[in-house]
C-alpha positions as YAML, in Angstrom:
chain: A
units: angstrom
residues:
- id: 1
  name: UNK
  ca: [-26.89, -12.65, -13.22]
- id: 2
  name: UNK
  ca: [-26.59, -15.98, -14.97]
- id: 3
  name: UNK
  ca: [-25.98, -19.21, -13.11]
- id: 4
  name: UNK
  ca: [-22.49, -19.50, -14.62]
- id: 5
  name: UNK
  ca: [-21.34, -16.12, -13.34]
- id: 6
  name: UNK
  ca: [-22.95, -16.81, -9.96]
- id: 7
  name: UNK
  ca: [-21.08, -20.10, -9.60]
- id: 8
  name: UNK
  ca: [-17.84, -18.46, -10.70]
- id: 9
  name: UNK
  ca: [-18.31, -15.71, -8.11]
- id: 10
  name: UNK
  ca: [-19.06, -18.22, -5.36]
- id: 11
  name: UNK
  ca: [-16.05, -20.33, -6.35]
- id: 12
  name: UNK
  ca: [-13.61, -17.41, -6.19]
- id: 13
  name: UNK
  ca: [-15.14, -16.14, -2.96]
- id: 14
  name: UNK
  ca: [-14.51, -19.48, -1.24]
- id: 15
  name: UNK
  ca: [-11.07, -19.74, -2.82]
- id: 16
  name: UNK
  ca: [-10.11, -16.38, -1.28]
- id: 17
  name: UNK
  ca: [-11.83, -17.28, 1.99]
- id: 18
  name: UNK
  ca: [-9.71, -20.41, 2.43]
- id: 19
  name: UNK
  ca: [-6.48, -19.05, 0.94]
- id: 20
  name: UNK
  ca: [-6.26, -15.82, 2.93]
- id: 21
  name: UNK
  ca: [-5.51, -17.38, 6.36]
- id: 22
  name: UNK
  ca: [-2.69, -19.43, 4.82]
- id: 23
  name: UNK
  ca: [-1.20, -16.28, 3.30]
- id: 24
  name: UNK
  ca: [-1.36, -14.49, 6.67]
- id: 25
  name: UNK
  ca: [0.14, -17.50, 8.42]
- id: 26
  name: UNK
  ca: [3.07, -17.75, 6.00]
- id: 27
  name: UNK
  ca: [3.68, -13.97, 6.08]
- id: 28
  name: UNK
  ca: [3.72, -13.90, 9.88]
- id: 29
  name: UNK
  ca: [6.09, -16.81, 10.31]
- id: 30
  name: UNK
  ca: [8.22, -15.86, 7.31]
- id: 31
  name: UNK
  ca: [8.79, -12.41, 8.76]
- id: 32
  name: UNK
  ca: [9.50, -13.90, 12.17]
- id: 33
  name: UNK
  ca: [12.23, -16.14, 10.75]
- id: 34
  name: UNK
  ca: [13.64, -13.22, 8.71]
- id: 35
  name: UNK
  ca: [13.90, -11.12, 11.88]
- id: 36
  name: UNK
  ca: [15.65, -14.00, 13.64]
- id: 37
  name: UNK
  ca: [18.13, -14.40, 10.75]
- id: 38
  name: UNK
  ca: [18.70, -10.62, 10.69]
- id: 39
  name: UNK
  ca: [19.45, -10.61, 14.42]
- id: 40
  name: UNK
  ca: [21.86, -13.55, 14.12]
- id: 41
  name: UNK
  ca: [23.63, -11.88, 11.19]
- id: 42
  name: UNK
  ca: [24.06, -8.66, 13.16]
- id: 43
  name: UNK
  ca: [25.48, -10.54, 16.15]
- id: 44
  name: UNK
  ca: [27.84, -12.57, 13.97]
- id: 45
  name: UNK
  ca: [29.13, -9.37, 12.33]
- id: 46
  name: UNK
  ca: [30.13, -7.95, 15.70]
- id: 47
  name: UNK
  ca: [27.16, -5.84, 16.79]
- id: 48
  name: UNK
  ca: [26.52, -6.17, 20.55]
- id: 49
  name: UNK
  ca: [23.60, -8.42, 21.44]
- id: 50
  name: UNK
  ca: [21.53, -5.65, 23.04]
- id: 51
  name: UNK
  ca: [21.84, -3.36, 20.01]
- id: 52
  name: UNK
  ca: [21.15, -6.25, 17.65]
- id: 53
  name: UNK
  ca: [17.90, -6.97, 19.48]
- id: 54
  name: UNK
  ca: [16.87, -3.31, 19.25]
- id: 55
  name: UNK
  ca: [17.68, -3.18, 15.54]
- id: 56
  name: UNK
  ca: [15.83, -6.44, 14.92]
- id: 57
  name: UNK
  ca: [12.71, -4.95, 16.49]
- id: 58
  name: UNK
  ca: [12.87, -2.21, 13.85]
- id: 59
  name: UNK
  ca: [12.78, -4.76, 11.02]
- id: 60
  name: UNK
  ca: [10.13, -3.45, 8.57]
- id: 61
  name: UNK
  ca: [6.61, -4.53, 7.71]
- id: 62
  name: UNK
  ca: [4.98, -5.93, 10.82]
- id: 63
  name: UNK
  ca: [1.60, -7.43, 10.11]
- id: 64
  name: UNK
  ca: [-0.05, -4.73, 12.21]
- id: 65
  name: UNK
  ca: [1.59, -2.08, 10.00]
- id: 66
  name: UNK
  ca: [0.24, -3.77, 6.89]
- id: 67
  name: UNK
  ca: [-3.28, -3.85, 8.36]
- id: 68
  name: UNK
  ca: [-3.06, -0.19, 9.35]
- id: 69
  name: UNK
  ca: [-1.95, 0.76, 5.86]
- id: 70
  name: UNK
  ca: [-4.84, -1.21, 4.36]
- id: 71
  name: UNK
  ca: [-7.31, 0.56, 6.66]
- id: 72
  name: UNK
  ca: [-5.95, 3.98, 5.75]
- id: 73
  name: UNK
  ca: [-6.22, 3.37, 2.01]
- id: 74
  name: UNK
  ca: [-9.67, 1.77, 2.12]
- id: 75
  name: UNK
  ca: [-12.13, 3.94, 0.26]
- id: 76
  name: UNK
  ca: [-9.46, 6.28, -1.07]
- id: 77
  name: UNK
  ca: [-9.52, 6.51, -4.82]
- id: 78
  name: UNK
  ca: [-6.71, 7.67, -7.01]
- id: 79
  name: UNK
  ca: [-7.13, 11.31, -7.87]
- id: 80
  name: UNK
  ca: [-7.48, 12.28, -11.48]
- id: 81
  name: UNK
  ca: [-5.00, 14.60, -13.04]
- id: 82
  name: UNK
  ca: [-6.36, 17.97, -14.07]
- id: 83
  name: UNK
  ca: [-6.95, 18.16, -17.78]
...
């Protein structure tokens, strides 16, 4: 491995290392505000508060669901079509 490719690899490793927490942070709080807006919209359209809270809890793509999906697909390769 040449020094140029080594430095490039190290650069992108650190870039991912420092970018990933910011992505998680923005996803978590972005989803949280989307759930809040969804709940407020349901309540303003006439859905009772209790039902609106239950429906807001069902809002898709919790971070834990994303992690679980990533764990399930780790190491699974796309199957080849039979020739």
